[in-house]
N, C-alpha and C positions, 0 to 999 in steps of 0.2 A: 504494502499499497503506500501511494507517493503522494504528497502534498501537493493542488495545483495554484499558481499565482494566475489568476484573473483578473483585467483589466476593472478597475472603475465602474467602469458604465455596466460592468455585467450587474448591477445590483438593479438600474432599471428593469434590465432582462429581468431578476427574479421576479420583480414587484409584478412584471405583465403575464409572466409562466402563473403567478399562483392566483391571477384573476382569471385567466383563460382556463384553467384548472377547475377554479371552483363554477363557471359557466358549464363545463362539461359533467357535473354529477352536483347542481346546486343543494336538493334537497338531502343527498345522503352527505356532504360533506359540514354543511349547516347543521343538519341531526346530529352528528357525531359531536358536532362542536359542543351544540344541546346539552347533551347528553353527558359530558364531560363537566359541563360547568355548573346540570342541577347534582350529578354528585358529588361533587367539591358544598356545595350549598346544601346537601343533606350531613354530610360530614362536619361541615360547620356546626352544626346545631349539637355536638357533641363537645361538649367545655373541654377546652387544651388539646384532647387525645386526637380529638374530633383535626383540626388545624394540624397536626404533625400527622396524621393520616395522609394529610390532600398534603403535605409538602413533602412524603415519603413516597406518595404515584405521582408525583406530577412528571419528573421523567417517562413512567411508564406510559403518561396520558400522551404526553409530546412524541414518545415514537408512535404511538397508535394512529394520529395524526399525521404523519410522515409518512407511514404506511397509507392510508388513505389517498393522499395525495398521489401519492404515489399511485396507486391502484389505478385512480379517476384522469391519472396521468395517460394510464398505457390503455385508458378508455375501457376500465372495468367498473363496478361497479361496487365500491365498497360497502362491505356490509356491517352491522353491527357489532362483530364480532373482532373486526379490525381495530378497534379500540383497544381492546386487550390483548392485544399479539403479542407483547411483551409478557405474558404469562399465558401463552400456549408455544413454548418451545420447549426446551428443555431443561430440567432440574439447574443445570448448572447458567445458563441466561435466567431460570427465573432468580436461581440468589443473587444474580453478578445486575442483576436490573433492582435488586433491594437493596443492596449496597450502595450502588449508585445513588436511588434516594435517599439512605438514611443520609450517606455525606453531603447530597444536597440540603438535604433538611439541619445539620450539625451548621450549613453555611448560610441558610440562611438566619439561624438563632447569632451566629457569630455577628453575620449584617446589621438586624435589631440591636443589638447588645452595644456594639458600635455605636451606630447612631445615637441609641440614648446615655452612650457615653459623654460622646467629643458636643454632640448635639442636642440638648433637652427639645421636646417637640413644642408648638404653639401651645399655649395652653385654654385645655378644653372648658366650653364655659354651657351656656344650657343648650339640652339638643335642641335643634332644631328639625322642623318637621321638612325644609330645604333649602335647599341649598343658594347662601346669599352671596353675595359681590366681596362682603367683608370675612366669610369664615374662609372664600377661596385668598383673599391679601392673606389669612393667619395664616391658613396653610404654605403657599409660596414664600414664606420669609421665612418658614420653618427654619432653621439651620439642620434640625434631624432630617429631615426628609431630603434634602440636596446631600448632608455626608449617608444617607441610605443609599441614594441612588448612586452617586461617587464609588460607595464600596461595594455596592454589587454590581458594577460592570465586571471586573474579572472573576464574578463568578458565574454572570450570564454567557461570562467569553468560555470557559472550562466545563461550563453543561449543555453548548450550543449543540454541539456536535457528539456528544458524549453517549446519548441512548442509543443511536442511530450504531454507532464505534462497537456498543459494548453486545447488541444482541445480532446484528445484522453481519458482521467480523471478528465476533470472536476476541473483542479488546478487553482486557482487564478496565475496571474501573477504575483507575489510579491511573493506567494511561491511557485512557481514551479523555478524563480529563487534561493531562496535560497536552494530547495530540489535537485534539478540538481548539483549546488557547492558543495553539500555535495557529493551529490553522487561520482564527478569526486575526490574528495579531498578521499574518503572511497578507491575510483578502483586507486587510481593515479598510482599505479604500473601497472597494464593492460591496463591502460591508455599512459604511458611513453614510455612501448613495442610497443604498437598500431601506435606511433607516430613514433618509429624508424624503425619499420616494412614497415608502407607506405613511409619513406625517404630512404629506400632500393629499394623500387619498383620504385620509382620515378628516383632514384641514375641510376639503373639499364636500365629502360625507355629510358633515357637520353643518356646512355654510349651504346645500343644499334641502338636508332636515328642515334646518329653521324655515327655512323660503317657502317649502311645501305647510308646513304647521303653519303660517302665519295667512298663508292663502285658505286650506281648508279648514279655518276653524279654531285656531291658536292653541292653549296650554292642551285642549285635549284633541283634538287632531296630532298635536307633536309627541302624543306620548305614545299614540297608536303606533307612527310611523314611526319613530327611536329605537322600540325596543329589535321587532323584525331588521331594521336597519345596520346594524352596530352588531347583531348576528352575523348579519351576509359578509362584511368587511372584514370583521375577527376570524369570519372559517375563511375568509379569501388570502389574509394576513397570514396564517397558520398552515395553510395551502402550499405559499410558496418557499416554506423553512425548509421542506425538501427538498426541493433544488439549491438552495445554498449550501448544501451538504453535499450535493452530487455534482456538483461544480466544486468541491473543495478536496475531492480527492479521487487519485486516479487507481482505483479496486480492482480493475482488470477484467470485471465485471461487475454487471447489476445484482445484487442482493435478494435474492428470493423470500418472499413475504410468509413462504411455508413454514410451522414449526419445526419440521424435522430440519430443514435445512439452515447450516450455517455458516459464515464463510470462513476464512482461511484466517486461524488466530496470527497476530502482532505478535 
């Protein structure tokens, strides 16, 4: 397995491929993302343990969404079971993914602890039923928020490609973190363009939603439009993540999604 160095403009191509892939199977991909978010919501009901489980299972869920994108890009319909692809493999694959998820949960805990120690969050006032400009100003002015985002960037780089490396190519969890971070750094230009491209898509979507809401009847119409629109755009984003992995590594062959098939270990 070799790392590929792609030009910065590839980032926009990844955005385009994610959108195109979504429209090949819009119901399947948005449905799988909805299942993922529903599972997180259900787990969050359980105090403390639910949040920890959500963090542990996040890399596995990311792999499932990448697998669904790969299926859709190949013209196949991603079945609901695709979301749990990480747990349909061998015992070694399942164990490796759980180890990776545990490391991710630990990293998130360190990020939150660092943010709390170095930059206390903005003071919390009375509970509001809606978001106000003052609430947004307090949030954006919180040192804890910006410190958490800054510390989370290397964590994001380590886990960006790690689930696919672990499950599809038999890379150990620790090595996958190194190779993922290295690939992200080597292709930082393309990933920066990728991030800017998606920021533009989300911003444009927000403007369109706001315009339609004002035309169709104000706040009530806005709420009706907003939730499915956010679901679709988020599904497009996750569909594009697979292509960042595909183009960042020269594996010699595309990984198979069948549980019984593993890649060559690195």
